[in-house]
VMD Tcl script that draws the C-alpha trace (Angstrom):
set ca {
  {-3.33 -50.55 94.60}
  {-5.71 -47.79 93.46}
  {-9.23 -50.05 92.29}
  {-10.50 -48.66 88.93}
  {-14.53 -49.47 87.79}
  {-14.98 -49.06 83.29}
  {-18.13 -50.39 82.08}
  {-18.27 -51.04 78.57}
  {-15.31 -52.74 78.99}
  {-15.47 -55.82 76.78}
  {-14.75 -53.72 73.07}
  {-13.06 -50.76 71.62}
  {-11.94 -47.82 74.58}
  {-13.89 -49.78 76.65}
  {-11.25 -52.38 75.96}
  {-8.15 -50.11 76.17}
  {-9.15 -48.77 79.60}
  {-9.01 -51.55 81.00}
  {-5.69 -53.04 79.66}
  {-3.92 -49.77 80.01}
  {-5.08 -49.92 83.38}
  {-4.02 -53.17 84.70}
  {-0.88 -52.85 82.76}
  {0.10 -50.06 85.20}
  {-0.89 -52.22 87.99}
  {-4.40 -51.02 88.78}
  {-7.67 -53.60 90.23}
  {-9.38 -53.23 87.54}
  {-13.36 -54.35 87.42}
  {-14.40 -54.49 83.94}
  {-18.02 -54.61 83.56}
  {-20.31 -55.88 80.33}
  {-23.54 -57.13 79.81}
  {-22.75 -60.25 78.57}
  {-19.63 -61.25 80.11}
  {-19.69 -64.27 79.59}
  {-18.55 -64.49 75.62}
  {-16.23 -61.29 75.61}
  {-13.20 -64.13 74.51}
  {-11.11 -61.01 74.21}
  {-11.63 -59.99 77.45}
  {-11.93 -63.02 78.88}
  {-8.58 -63.47 77.54}
  {-7.12 -60.71 78.68}
  {-8.02 -61.57 82.10}
  {-6.26 -64.99 82.35}
  {-3.51 -62.67 81.17}
  {-3.45 -60.39 84.07}
  {-4.75 -61.21 87.57}
  {-5.45 -57.65 88.43}
  {-9.02 -58.01 86.32}
  {-12.48 -58.69 88.21}
  {-15.15 -59.55 85.21}
  {-18.62 -58.53 86.12}
  {-21.48 -59.14 84.89}
  {-23.87 -55.65 84.43}
  {-26.52 -54.17 82.18}
  {-26.09 -50.73 82.07}
  {-30.39 -50.29 81.00}
  {-31.12 -52.01 84.03}
  {-31.60 -50.92 87.48}
  {-31.77 -55.03 89.00}
  {-28.42 -55.42 87.67}
  {-26.72 -52.30 88.72}
  {-28.25 -52.16 92.49}
  {-27.22 -56.04 92.00}
  {-23.25 -55.29 90.98}
  {-23.53 -51.96 93.93}
  {-24.24 -54.93 96.38}
  {-21.50 -57.36 95.37}
  {-18.98 -54.51 95.54}
  {-20.57 -53.09 99.30}
  {-17.37 -51.92 100.66}
  {-15.34 -51.43 97.81}
  {-13.57 -48.98 97.50}
  {-13.45 -47.24 93.90}
  {-11.27 -44.78 92.90}
  {-12.01 -43.65 89.20}
  {-15.98 -44.92 87.32}
  {-15.30 -44.51 83.24}
  {-19.16 -44.40 82.32}
  {-17.80 -46.14 78.60}
  {-21.00 -47.86 77.84}
  {-22.79 -46.88 74.99}
  {-24.62 -46.97 71.64}
  {-24.63 -44.91 68.27}
  {-27.90 -46.14 66.67}
  {-30.95 -47.58 68.33}
  {-32.35 -49.05 64.77}
  {-30.43 -51.39 62.78}
  {-27.10 -50.20 61.48}
  {-23.97 -50.59 63.87}
  {-21.95 -48.30 62.85}
  {-21.57 -44.51 61.82}
  {-19.33 -45.93 58.69}
  {-22.86 -47.66 57.91}
  {-25.05 -44.49 58.24}
  {-28.15 -44.53 60.37}
  {-31.74 -42.98 58.67}
  {-33.48 -43.53 61.91}
  {-31.59 -40.66 63.43}
  {-31.98 -38.34 60.43}
  {-34.90 -35.47 60.83}
  {-37.53 -37.03 58.75}
  {-37.13 -40.84 59.03}
  {-36.60 -40.25 63.44}
  {-37.75 -43.46 64.80}
  {-38.38 -42.71 68.62}
  {-37.82 -46.09 70.03}
  {-34.42 -46.19 68.25}
  {-34.20 -42.47 70.11}
  {-35.32 -43.85 72.90}
  {-33.12 -47.13 73.35}
  {-29.90 -44.55 72.30}
  {-31.05 -41.59 74.82}
  {-31.56 -45.08 78.14}
  {-28.14 -46.05 76.92}
  {-26.09 -42.99 76.70}
  {-27.98 -40.68 78.69}
  {-29.67 -42.18 82.01}
  {-27.79 -45.19 82.23}
  {-24.19 -43.43 83.16}
  {-25.83 -41.18 84.95}
  {-28.30 -44.07 87.34}
  {-24.54 -45.96 87.04}
  {-22.85 -42.94 88.80}
  {-25.36 -42.74 91.63}
  {-25.34 -46.63 92.42}
  {-21.37 -46.14 93.26}
  {-21.07 -42.83 94.26}
  {-20.98 -44.74 97.89}
  {-18.16 -46.74 96.23}
  {-16.06 -43.86 94.91}
  {-16.54 -41.89 98.11}
  {-14.63 -44.70 100.04}
  {-11.79 -43.88 97.20}
  {-9.06 -41.92 97.25}
  {-8.91 -40.52 94.48}
  {-12.38 -39.55 93.49}
  {-13.24 -39.04 89.95}
  {-16.11 -39.78 87.81}
  {-15.48 -39.88 84.31}
  {-18.33 -39.48 81.58}
  {-17.29 -40.75 77.97}
  {-18.93 -37.81 75.92}
  {-18.25 -36.68 71.64}
  {-17.68 -33.77 70.60}
  {-21.11 -34.57 68.37}
  {-22.79 -32.96 72.21}
  {-21.53 -29.63 71.10}
  {-24.37 -28.11 70.45}
  {-21.99 -25.05 68.65}
  {-22.29 -27.23 66.35}
  {-24.06 -26.73 63.42}
  {-25.53 -30.41 62.12}
  {-28.46 -32.28 60.71}
  {-28.04 -35.66 61.18}
  {-27.52 -38.19 64.25}
  {-29.94 -36.68 65.71}
  {-30.29 -38.95 68.40}
  {-27.04 -39.55 68.95}
  {-26.18 -36.20 69.25}
  {-28.87 -35.38 71.99}
  {-28.13 -38.04 74.06}
  {-24.44 -37.23 74.53}
  {-25.82 -33.24 74.78}
  {-27.68 -34.52 77.09}
  {-25.70 -36.46 78.85}
  {-22.95 -33.49 79.16}
  {-25.92 -31.31 81.72}
  {-26.47 -34.22 83.50}
  {-22.86 -34.69 84.19}
  {-22.59 -30.39 84.95}
  {-26.07 -31.21 87.57}
  {-24.13 -34.14 89.64}
  {-19.94 -32.87 89.37}
  {-22.35 -29.57 91.05}
  {-23.73 -32.09 93.56}
  {-21.16 -34.08 93.70}
  {-19.05 -31.28 95.28}
  {-19.05 -30.99 98.50}
  {-18.31 -34.44 98.61}
  {-14.87 -33.79 96.26}
  {-15.39 -35.47 93.83}
  {-14.28 -34.58 90.62}
  {-16.70 -35.76 87.45}
  {-15.66 -34.63 84.08}
  {-16.77 -34.98 80.24}
  {-14.27 -36.95 77.65}
  {-14.44 -36.30 73.87}
  {-12.36 -39.61 74.13}
  {-11.17 -38.14 69.73}
  {-12.79 -39.60 66.71}
  {-11.42 -43.43 67.27}
  {-10.80 -45.70 64.99}
  {-13.50 -48.59 67.25}
  {-16.91 -50.33 65.72}
  {-18.42 -47.51 66.83}
  {-15.87 -45.11 65.38}
  {-15.51 -46.57 62.33}
  {-11.92 -47.33 60.45}
  {-11.35 -43.90 58.76}
  {-11.45 -42.38 62.28}
  {-8.53 -40.36 62.98}
  {-7.03 -42.07 66.29}
  {-6.52 -45.45 67.76}
  {-7.86 -46.33 70.93}
  {-4.29 -46.98 72.33}
  {-4.12 -42.85 71.88}
  {-7.18 -41.77 72.87}
  {-6.71 -43.56 76.37}
  {-3.19 -42.67 77.02}
  {-4.39 -39.28 76.33}
  {-7.73 -39.36 78.83}
  {-5.29 -41.40 81.34}
  {-3.18 -38.66 81.95}
  {-6.16 -36.22 82.14}
  {-7.46 -38.29 84.59}
  {-4.72 -38.29 86.11}
  {-3.61 -35.34 87.09}
  {-7.49 -33.52 87.88}
  {-8.82 -31.23 90.34}
  {-11.51 -30.28 92.25}
  {-11.46 -27.20 89.96}
  {-11.85 -29.07 86.83}
  {-15.23 -30.51 87.88}
  {-17.95 -30.13 85.42}
  {-15.68 -29.86 82.62}
  {-16.61 -31.00 78.79}
  {-13.09 -32.54 77.80}
  {-10.58 -33.55 74.70}
  {-8.50 -37.04 74.90}
  {-5.75 -34.22 74.99}
  {-6.57 -31.84 77.16}
  {-8.64 -29.19 75.30}
  {-11.82 -27.71 76.20}
  {-14.78 -28.37 74.24}
  {-17.30 -25.83 73.99}
  {-20.82 -26.75 75.16}
}
mol new
graphics top color blue
foreach p $ca { graphics top sphere $p radius 0.5 }
foreach p [lrange $ca 0 end-1] q [lrange $ca 1 end] { graphics top cylinder $p $q radius 0.2 }
display resetview
C-alpha cells in the first residue's frame, strides 16, 4: 500500500488529495495545523481507516521536526506540499482583494508571512521528510505552486503571493538537482484556477478536476521530469 503525506490536508485541494488517495487504497498521512478542529477531515477519516491525521504547523520548525521524528522509519512514497496562503493581511481570498500586496501599499509583515508559508515552509518540510521519501518505492515530492509564480506574466497585483510562488519554483529546482542522485523526483504544479476559499467562487475548475489531473501526472512521473513546472493538465508552464 503506497503512503502519501499531504500538508494543508484540512481544506481545498489538500482535502481533495486526501479523499482521492484514500479512495485509491493508499495510506494517507493527512497533516494540518489545527487537526482537532478539522471537522471535514475528521469525518472523512472516520469513514476511511487508511487516513492518519497528524498535527503539523509548516511554519514552525519544531512542529516539523516533531512529526518527522514521530514518523521515523515510515516510508513515504509521495510527499505533497499543499499548505499555503494567499494573504498575509486581513483579507482571506483572491476574490476579496488584498491591498497589502499592491505596490504603494505593501505591508512587509504580511509579505514576510506569505513567503514564510509558501516558500520556506515547503522546503523545510521536504528537507525533514526526505529520509522518509528515500525509504519509499515511488520517491516523489510535489510542490503546489501557481501560474501566478511565472515571471513571464506581466502583472501589477498580488506581489507577495506571486513572488512566493516564483521563489518556491526556484527552490524546487535546486532541491530537484540535489536529490536527483538519490532518484527522487521533485516537481511544482500549477493546479489550475480552482474553486476553493483561496481561488474564489468564480474560478474555472473544481478541486476534483484539479486533483484528478495532478494525480494522473504524479503516477506517471519519471526522474527525467524532475525540476519541471507543470499544469494539472500536463502542460509545461514557463518560468
